[in-house]
Backbone as ProteinMPNN parsed JSONL, in Angstrom:
{"seq_chain_A": "MKDLLEYIAKSLVDDPDQVSVKESNGEKAIVLELTVAADDMGKVIGKQGKIAKSIRTITKAAAAKEGKRVTVEIQK", "coords_chain_A": {"N_chain_A": [[119.421, 86.488, 60.86], [119.602, 89.231, 60.333], [117.733, 89.618, 58.266], [115.358, 88.904, 59.558], [115.119, 90.876, 61.589], [114.967, 93.154, 59.994], [112.568, 92.687, 58.613], [110.688, 92.725, 60.738], [111.008, 95.373, 61.681], [110.335, 96.906, 59.397], [107.661, 96.289, 59.234], [106.596, 97.679, 61.338], [107.016, 100.465, 61.066], [106.222, 103.73, 59.561], [107.616, 104.594, 57.342], [109.047, 102.467, 55.531], [111.192, 102.436, 53.758], [113.288, 103.789, 54.896], [114.401, 102.099, 56.717], [117.181, 100.318, 57.827], [119.539, 97.72, 58.334], [122.501, 96.896, 59.88], [124.922, 94.447, 60.082], [127.232, 92.963, 62.264], [129.528, 90.489, 62.617], [130.852, 88.325, 65.07], [132.896, 85.88, 66.77], [131.188, 84.374, 68.485], [129.147, 86.113, 68.783], [126.683, 88.38, 67.537], [126.169, 91.594, 66.32], [123.578, 93.71, 65.731], [122.669, 96.579, 64.085], [120.072, 98.658, 64.026], [118.601, 101.031, 62.017], [116.356, 103.649, 61.772], [113.925, 106.037, 60.508], [113.749, 109.291, 62.029], [111.172, 110.032, 62.842], [109.964, 107.597, 63.229], [111.073, 106.4, 65.422], [109.769, 106.211, 67.928], [107.798, 104.328, 67.395], [109.227, 102.021, 67.014], [110.544, 101.706, 69.431], [108.516, 101.89, 71.409], [106.086, 102.165, 74.126], [107.604, 102.685, 77.169], [109.688, 101.15, 76.266], [108.799, 98.626, 75.492], [108.242, 97.428, 72.968], [110.767, 97.432, 71.76], [112.083, 95.741, 73.545], [110.693, 93.378, 73.053], [111.408, 92.915, 70.38], [114.132, 92.451, 70.72], [113.997, 90.1, 72.252], [112.862, 88.263, 70.447], [114.846, 88.169, 68.446], [116.977, 87.191, 69.953], [116.041, 84.649, 70.588], [115.963, 83.464, 68.061], [118.679, 83.557, 67.449], [119.697, 81.885, 69.394], [119.047, 79.376, 68.489], [120.979, 78.991, 66.6], [123.162, 78.875, 68.162], [124.401, 81.228, 68.901], [124.989, 84.579, 70.208], [123.128, 87.58, 70.34], [122.976, 91.101, 69.864], [120.934, 93.901, 69.801], [120.952, 97.085, 68.534], [119.371, 100.17, 68.484], [119.069, 102.876, 66.338], [118.814, 106.307, 65.206]], "CA_chain_A": [[119.099, 87.466, 61.878], [119.441, 90.543, 59.712], [116.468, 89.636, 57.531], [114.28, 88.868, 60.537], [115.021, 92.198, 62.209], [114.522, 94.096, 58.964], [111.155, 92.402, 58.371], [109.924, 93.211, 61.885], [111.071, 96.833, 61.714], [109.569, 97.451, 58.275], [106.247, 96.092, 59.528], [106.187, 98.599, 62.39], [107.222, 101.887, 60.783], [105.472, 104.365, 58.48], [108.5, 104.772, 56.198], [109.914, 101.284, 55.504], [112.378, 102.644, 52.934], [114.337, 104.343, 55.749], [114.893, 101.052, 57.621], [118.373, 99.586, 57.408], [120.142, 96.902, 59.381], [123.912, 96.59, 59.654], [125.27, 93.272, 60.887], [128.647, 92.73, 62.545], [129.674, 89.133, 63.151], [132.015, 87.942, 65.854], [132.983, 84.429, 66.869], [129.952, 83.84, 69.059], [128.182, 87.194, 68.988], [126.266, 89.164, 66.385], [125.661, 92.914, 66.68], [122.704, 94.236, 64.697], [122.383, 98.002, 64.268], [118.838, 99.01, 63.332], [118.472, 102.465, 61.798], [115.036, 104.022, 61.254], [113.707, 107.477, 60.423], [113.557, 109.908, 63.344], [109.74, 110.023, 63.173], [109.542, 106.234, 63.535], [111.767, 105.878, 66.605], [108.789, 105.87, 68.959], [107.078, 103.11, 67.019], [110.132, 100.881, 67.171], [110.865, 101.56, 70.842], [107.271, 101.613, 72.118], [105.927, 102.731, 75.465], [108.517, 102.129, 78.17], [110.616, 100.231, 75.617], [108.248, 97.271, 75.405], [108.404, 96.866, 71.621], [112.199, 97.176, 71.595], [112.396, 94.552, 74.336], [110.129, 92.234, 72.33], [112.261, 92.686, 69.208], [115.377, 91.826, 71.205], [113.674, 88.741, 72.689], [112.668, 87.441, 69.255], [116.138, 87.945, 67.784], [117.787, 86.325, 70.817], [115.539, 83.281, 70.447], [116.411, 82.97, 66.761], [120.133, 83.372, 67.526], [119.975, 80.742, 70.267], [118.967, 78.165, 67.666], [122.256, 78.868, 65.898], [124.224, 78.829, 69.153], [125.078, 82.522, 68.948], [124.369, 85.624, 71.011], [122.83, 88.725, 69.493], [122.695, 92.376, 70.493], [120.257, 94.808, 68.877], [121.09, 98.506, 68.853], [118.431, 100.955, 67.684], [119.607, 104.207, 66.096], [118.033, 107.106, 64.248]], "C_chain_A": [[118.756, 88.814, 61.254], [118.092, 90.638, 59.005], [115.271, 89.643, 58.47], [114.062, 90.237, 61.161], [114.504, 93.227, 61.213], [113.031, 93.918, 58.678], [110.282, 92.962, 59.5], [109.868, 94.735, 61.887], [110.245, 97.462, 60.596], [108.075, 97.303, 58.493], [105.724, 97.126, 60.522], [106.155, 100.065, 61.966], [106.336, 102.391, 59.645], [106.302, 104.478, 57.208], [109.483, 103.596, 56.108], [111.167, 101.447, 54.651], [113.563, 103.174, 53.744], [114.938, 103.312, 56.703], [116.13, 100.399, 57.021], [118.95, 98.856, 58.615], [121.574, 96.589, 58.977], [124.296, 95.471, 60.61], [126.781, 93.158, 61.027], [128.768, 91.373, 63.225], [130.966, 88.987, 63.935], [132.063, 86.424, 65.902], [131.683, 83.816, 67.39], [128.88, 84.901, 69.23], [127.917, 87.924, 67.676], [125.738, 90.488, 66.911], [124.852, 93.424, 65.489], [122.384, 95.691, 65.021], [121.191, 98.36, 63.392], [118.747, 100.525, 63.235], [117.115, 102.727, 61.17], [114.958, 105.542, 61.171], [113.41, 108.027, 61.819], [112.091, 109.882, 63.78], [109.258, 108.646, 63.609], [110.207, 105.639, 64.772], [110.784, 105.428, 67.69], [108.044, 104.592, 68.663], [107.937, 101.877, 67.213], [110.449, 100.635, 68.646], [109.62, 101.213, 71.662], [107.233, 102.257, 73.487], [106.786, 101.954, 76.451], [109.443, 101.066, 77.576], [110.102, 98.823, 75.408], [108.422, 96.646, 74.028], [109.872, 96.544, 71.365], [112.612, 95.913, 72.349], [111.875, 93.289, 73.637], [110.963, 91.892, 71.104], [113.545, 91.99, 69.63], [115.141, 90.377, 71.632], [113.535, 87.807, 71.496], [114.001, 87.143, 68.579], [117.05, 87.057, 68.633], [117.346, 84.872, 70.712], [115.994, 82.67, 69.127], [117.923, 82.7, 66.774], [120.49, 82.157, 68.378], [119.911, 79.43, 69.499], [120.275, 77.913, 66.924], [123.435, 78.808, 66.859], [125.015, 80.122, 69.247], [124.341, 83.456, 69.891], [124.177, 86.826, 70.103], [122.542, 89.947, 70.352], [122.064, 93.269, 69.441], [120.4, 96.229, 69.391], [120.187, 99.289, 67.924], [118.953, 102.387, 67.585], [118.684, 104.977, 65.169], [118.919, 107.735, 63.224]], "O_chain_A": [[117.758, 89.445, 61.601], [117.39, 91.641, 59.14], [114.276, 90.318, 58.203], [112.926, 90.703, 61.249], [113.687, 94.078, 61.564], [112.311, 94.904, 58.518], [109.26, 93.596, 59.242], [108.801, 95.319, 62.073], [109.536, 98.442, 60.822], [107.296, 98.11, 57.986], [104.527, 97.414, 60.54], [105.333, 100.829, 62.472], [105.778, 101.61, 58.874], [105.749, 104.461, 56.108], [110.624, 103.71, 56.557], [112.114, 100.675, 54.803], [114.713, 103.028, 53.329], [115.887, 103.62, 57.424], [116.13, 99.982, 55.863], [118.857, 99.318, 59.752], [121.831, 96.085, 57.884], [124.023, 95.546, 61.808], [127.517, 93.244, 60.044], [128.18, 91.142, 64.282], [132.026, 89.459, 63.521], [131.348, 85.755, 65.155], [131.152, 82.867, 66.814], [127.81, 84.617, 69.768], [128.798, 88.064, 66.828], [124.941, 90.506, 67.85], [125.372, 93.552, 64.381], [121.886, 95.996, 66.104], [121.29, 98.364, 62.165], [118.809, 101.223, 64.248], [116.756, 102.112, 60.166], [115.818, 106.247, 61.699], [112.886, 107.318, 62.678], [111.804, 109.725, 64.967], [108.239, 108.541, 64.292], [109.931, 104.494, 65.132], [110.967, 104.371, 68.295], [107.694, 103.848, 69.579], [107.427, 100.806, 67.54], [110.604, 99.488, 69.065], [109.673, 100.332, 72.52], [108.223, 102.824, 73.95], [106.701, 100.73, 76.549], [109.924, 100.187, 78.291], [110.892, 97.91, 75.17], [108.718, 95.455, 73.926], [110.185, 95.491, 70.81], [113.399, 95.113, 71.844], [112.544, 92.255, 73.635], [111.2, 90.719, 70.817], [113.993, 91.049, 68.975], [115.991, 89.518, 71.399], [114.034, 86.682, 71.527], [114.263, 86.007, 68.185], [117.813, 86.258, 68.09], [118.178, 83.965, 70.743], [116.368, 81.498, 69.076], [118.387, 81.727, 66.179], [121.48, 81.478, 68.107], [120.631, 78.484, 69.815], [120.636, 76.768, 66.654], [124.582, 78.703, 66.426], [126.183, 80.107, 69.635], [123.223, 83.175, 70.32], [124.977, 87.059, 69.197], [121.946, 89.845, 71.424], [122.577, 93.392, 68.329], [120.026, 96.541, 70.521], [120.227, 99.097, 66.708], [119.242, 103.03, 68.594], [117.88, 104.394, 64.442], [118.436, 108.442, 62.34]]}, "name": "protein", "num_of_chains": 1, "seq": "MKDLLEYIAKSLVDDPDQVSVKESNGEKAIVLELTVAADDMGKVIGKQGKIAKSIRTITKAAAAKEGKRVTVEIQK"}
């Protein structure tokens, strides 16, 4: 999950070196905290949150294959 989210985020932003993903595992849930540069927040969130929603959909689909639930939090 972590690698997938990091790959997607680095593809979207202007400063890929500022992208970091922190993963917290629970029994059935994974929390991914995506941190990007302040200038790149708009690119990751998108208009009306459409890109952020798409990122969450992709990670949820990948997590479903493993039988887990995932939550993506975007921070600057």
